[in-house]
C-alpha positions in Angstrom: 0.0 0.0 0.0 1.4 3.4 -1.0 1.9 5.8 1.9 0.7 8.7 -0.2 -2.9 7.3 0.0 -3.0 6.2 3.6 -0.9 8.8 5.4 -2.9 11.4 7.3 -6.2 9.8 6.2 -8.8 7.3 7.4 -10.7 4.6 5.7 -14.1 6.2 5.1 -15.8 2.8 4.3 -15.3 1.4 7.8 -18.5 0.1 9.4 -17.8 1.6 12.8 -18.4 5.0 11.2 -21.8 3.8 10.0 -20.8 2.9 6.4 -22.9 0.2 4.8 -23.2 -1.7 1.5 -26.7 -0.8 0.5 -27.0 -2.5 -2.9 -25.4 -5.0 -5.2 -26.6 -6.3 -8.5 -25.6 -9.8 -7.4 -23.9 -11.3 -4.4 -24.6 -15.0 -4.9 -21.2 -16.4 -3.9 -20.0 -13.7 -1.5 -22.2 -11.4 0.6 -21.9 -7.7 -0.4 -21.3 -6.7 3.3 -17.9 -8.4 3.2 -16.7 -5.8 0.8 -16.1 -3.3 3.6 -15.3 -5.8 6.4 -13.0 -4.3 9.0 -10.6 -7.3 9.2 -8.0 -8.3 6.6 -9.4 -10.8 4.1 -8.6 -14.5 4.8 -8.6 -17.7 2.8 -10.1 -20.9 4.2 -9.2 -23.8 1.8 -11.8 -26.2 3.0 -14.8 -23.9 3.7 -17.8 -24.3 1.5 -21.4 -23.1 1.8 -24.7 -23.9 0.0 -23.6 -21.8 -3.0 -20.1 -23.2 -3.4 -16.6 -22.1 -2.3 -16.7 -19.6 0.6 -14.7 -16.5 -0.2 -14.0 -13.6 2.1 -15.3 -10.8 0.0 -18.1 -9.8 -2.4 -18.5 -12.2 -5.3 -21.1 -12.3 -8.0 -22.2 -15.2 -10.3 -20.7 -15.7 -13.8 -22.6 -13.3 -16.1 -23.9 -14.6 -19.4 -25.9 -11.5 -20.5 -23.2 -9.0 -21.6 -23.7 -6.7 -18.6 -21.7 -6.0 -15.5 -22.1 -6.0 -11.7 -21.8 -3.2 -9.2 -22.1 -2.5 -5.5 -23.1 0.8 -3.7 -21.7 1.9 -0.4 -23.3 4.6 1.7 -20.6 6.3 3.7 -21.4 6.8 7.4 -20.0 10.3 7.2 -19.4 12.4 4.1 -15.8 12.4 3.0 -13.2 13.9 0.7 -11.4 11.0 -1.1 -7.6 11.0 -1.7 -7.2 7.3 -2.7 -8.8 3.9 -2.8 -7.6 0.3 -2.6 -9.4 -2.3 -4.7 -8.3 -5.5 -3.1 -8.6 -8.9 -4.9 -6.6 -10.9 -2.4 -7.4 -14.7 -2.6 -9.4 -14.2 -5.7 -7.4 -15.9 -8.5 -9.5 -17.5 -11.3 -12.6 -15.5 -10.2 -11.5 -11.9 -9.9 -12.9 -9.2 -12.2 -10.4 -8.2 -15.0 -11.6 -4.5 -14.8 -13.2 -2.1 -12.4 -14.2 1.5 -12.0 -15.4 3.7 -9.0 -17.9 6.6 -8.9 -19.1 8.9 -6.2 -22.2 11.0 -5.6 -24.0 13.2 -3.0 -27.4 12.0 -2.0 -29.7 12.2 1.1 -31.2 8.8 0.2 -30.0 5.5 1.5 -29.8 4.2 -2.0 -29.5 7.0 -4.6 -32.2 7.0 -7.3 -31.9 6.4 -11.0 -31.7 10.2 -11.6 -28.6 10.6 -9.4 -25.5 12.2 -11.1 -22.5 9.9 -10.5 -19.1 11.3 -10.9 -16.1 9.2 -12.0 -13.4 8.9 -9.3 -11.5 6.0 -10.8 -11.9 5.4 -14.5 -12.3 1.9 -15.8 -9.0 0.1 -15.4 -7.5 -3.3 -15.3 -7.1 -5.5 -12.2 -4.9 -8.4 -11.2 -5.9 -11.4 -9.2 -4.8 -11.9 -5.6 -3.5 -8.3 -5.5 -4.1 -4.9 -3.9 -4.6 -1.9 -6.2 -3.8 1.4 -4.5 -5.0 4.3 -6.6 -4.8 8.0 -6.0 -8.0 10.0 -6.4 -8.2 13.7 -7.3 -11.7 15.0 -6.4 -12.3 18.2 -4.6 -15.8 17.7 -3.3 -17.2 15.5 -0.5 -19.2 12.4 -1.5 -21.8 10.4 0.5 -21.9 7.2 -1.7 -19.5 5.1 -3.7 -20.4 2.8 -6.6 -17.9 0.1 -7.4 -18.4 -1.5 -10.9 -16.7 -4.7 -11.9 -16.5 -5.9 -15.5 -18.1 -8.2 -16.1 -18.4 -10.1 -12.8 -16.3 -11.8 -10.1 -15.0 -11.2 -6.6 -13.4 -8.4 -4.7 -12.1 -9.0 -1.2 -12.2 -5.4 0.1 -12.7 -1.8 -1.0 -11.0 0.8 1.1 -11.6 4.5 0.5 -9.0 6.8 2.1 -9.7 10.4 2.8 -10.9 12.9 5.4 -14.3 13.3 7.0 -16.2 16.4 5.8 -19.1 16.8 8.2 -21.9 19.4 7.7 -20.9 21.8 10.4 -24.1 23.8 10.0 -25.9 20.9 11.6 -23.6 20.7 14.6 -24.3 22.9 17.7 -20.9 24.6 18.2 -22.1 26.0 21.6 -21.8 22.6 23.1 -18.7 20.7 24.3 -17.6 18.3 21.6 -15.0 15.6 21.3 -12.7 17.6 19.1 -10.6 14.5 18.2 -13.6 12.3 17.2 -13.1 10.3 14.0 -16.7 10.9 13.0 -16.2 14.7 13.2 -13.0 14.8 11.2 -10.3 14.1 13.8 -7.6 12.0 12.2 -4.2 10.4 13.0 -1.2 12.2 11.7 1.7 10.0 12.8 2.9 7.6 15.5 6.3 6.3 16.2 5.0 2.7 16.6 1.7 0.9 15.7 2.9 -2.7 16.0 -0.1 -4.2 17.7 -2.8 -1.6 17.0 -3.4 1.6 14.9 -3.4 5.1 16.4 -6.7 5.7 14.6 -8.5 3.3 16.9 -8.3 5.5 19.9 -10.5 8.2 18.4 -13.1 5.8 17.0 -16.7 6.0 18.2 -17.8 4.2 21.4 -15.6 2.3 23.9 -13.1 -0.2 22.8 -14.5 -3.8 22.1 -11.3 -5.7 23.0 -7.5 -5.3 23.3 -7.2 -5.3 19.5 -9.5 -2.3 19.2 -6.9 0.2 20.5 -3.5 1.6 19.9 -0.7 -0.6 21.2 3.0 -0.3 20.7 5.6 -3.1 20.9 7.6 -3.6 24.1 10.3 -0.9 24.2 13.8 -2.3 24.9 15.6 1.0 24.4 15.5 4.4 26.0 12.7 6.8 25.2 9.0 6.6 25.0 6.2 6.2 22.4 3.9 8.8 21.0 1.1 9.6 18.5 -0.1 12.8 17.0 -3.7 13.6 16.2 -5.2 16.4 14.2 -8.4 17.8 15.8 -11.6 18.1 13.7 -11.6 21.9 14.3 -9.3 24.0 16.4 -10.7 24.4 19.9 -10.2 25.0 23.6 -9.7 21.8 25.5 -11.7 21.5 28.8 -11.2 17.8 29.6 -9.2 14.8 28.5 -10.3 11.1 28.8 -7.7 8.4 28.4 -9.1 4.9 28.5 -7.0 1.8 29.0 -9.9 -0.7 28.8 -8.8 -4.3 28.2 -5.1 -3.3 28.6 -4.0 -5.0 31.9 -0.5 -6.3 31.7 0.4 -3.9 28.9 -1.0 -0.5 29.7 1.3 2.6 29.8 2.9 3.3 33.2 2.5 7.1 32.6 1.2 9.5 30.0 1.3 13.1 29.0 -0.3 15.3 26.3 1.2 18.1 24.3 -0.7 20.5 22.1 -0.3 23.3 19.6 -2.2 25.5 17.2 -0.5 25.1 13.8 -1.4 25.7 10.1 -0.9 22.1 9.1 1.6 20.8 6.6 3.3 17.5 5.8 2.7 14.8 8.4 6.4 14.1 8.9 7.1 17.8 9.6 4.2 18.0 12.1 5.5 14.9 13.8 9.0 16.2 14.1 7.9 19.5 15.5 5.5 17.9 18.0 8.2 16.9 20.4 8.6 20.6 21.3 4.9 21.5 21.7 3.8 22.9 25.1 2.4 20.6 27.7 -1.4 20.4 27.9 -1.3 17.6 30.5 1.8 17.0 32.6 3.0 13.4 33.1 0.3 11.4 34.9 0.3 7.9 36.4 -1.9 5.4 34.6 -3.8 2.3 35.8 -4.8 -0.9 34.0 -8.2 -1.4 32.4 -9.5 2.1 33.6 -10.9 5.3 32.2 -8.8 8.3 33.3 -10.4 11.8 33.3 -8.2 14.9 33.5 -9.7 18.4 34.0 -8.1 20.3 36.8 -4.6 19.0 35.8 -4.8 20.7 32.4 -2.7 23.7 31.4 -4.4 26.5 29.4 -2.5 26.9 26.1 -5.5 28.6 24.4 -7.0 27.1 21.1 -5.1 24.1 19.7 -5.4 22.2 16.5 -3.2 19.2 17.2 -2.4 17.0 20.2 0.4 14.6 20.9 -0.3 11.7 23.3 2.9 10.4 25.0 3.1 6.9 26.5 5.8 6.1 29.1 7.5 4.0 28.2 5.2 2.0 25.9 1.9 0.1 26.0 -1.7 0.3 24.9 -4.6 2.8 25.0 -8.2 1.9 24.1 -9.7 5.4 23.6 -8.6 9.1 23.8 -11.2 11.9 24.1 -10.3 15.6 23.7 -13.4 17.4 25.1 -13.8 21.1 24.5 -15.4 23.8 22.5 -14.7 24.9 18.9 -12.6 28.1 18.8 -14.6 31.0 17.3 
């Protein structure tokens, strides 16, 4: 996977944001819902069902009518796309030789026949058992995606990388919000280590489901500590931090701290490098296993901030991280 597509973005098709596959012309061999499954696709050599060989993805029947198949995904939150990955892993003699991707804006669950679809990825060739990272240049948010395969076959996963673009006119900015929330547009910028779990997980909706649904670094055997930088959905004044170590018992961080700054943005690598010198928002605090830690009176007042850096001492795992505050006027 090319870093240009995934860096400083999130997968907009992930079900935990509310994304759903709302239509497929045919999913006889593989349920359409598998197309956006959160886990990596797997192959089970001896697994069959009533329709034949079980495959971990969306798979249509062999077409005999000269047409083609497609599937429509309603994104849980509108988003600006920067790239997609059409993944045919484990599909060898049954992958589609070509595919295209379109996007639209619609208030309907399933867009009607009069919907104007815009081409995001023109029709192009695919290989079997392969990932196909493709950059997308499109300046407007979309609410739906339509993946067309020519003429038929199976796709393991579709990932659409970009940034959330919420309708801020519908959000009450006078209320305290989770400024880092994934569903509002908070996003991971960089982490020094994501060996056991991605930084993105800690700003996902709800509480963590298990130890795999968090950010966890490897066991540190050298001096130093681990860290992750998050861009807030909108610059704001932080009033409370919540750091949750749910499910992390023998591997939670011993201590943590948070730094923050108001910056204009820029390349992720430059932001990460500069973050080590940001002012402290939360001085170093002792952590406990499998616990939700709330910090309010301990916070410094740096004014409005746009980015935060969570430091783990020396390493370990965190389930969720909430940055509660008010959007800066």
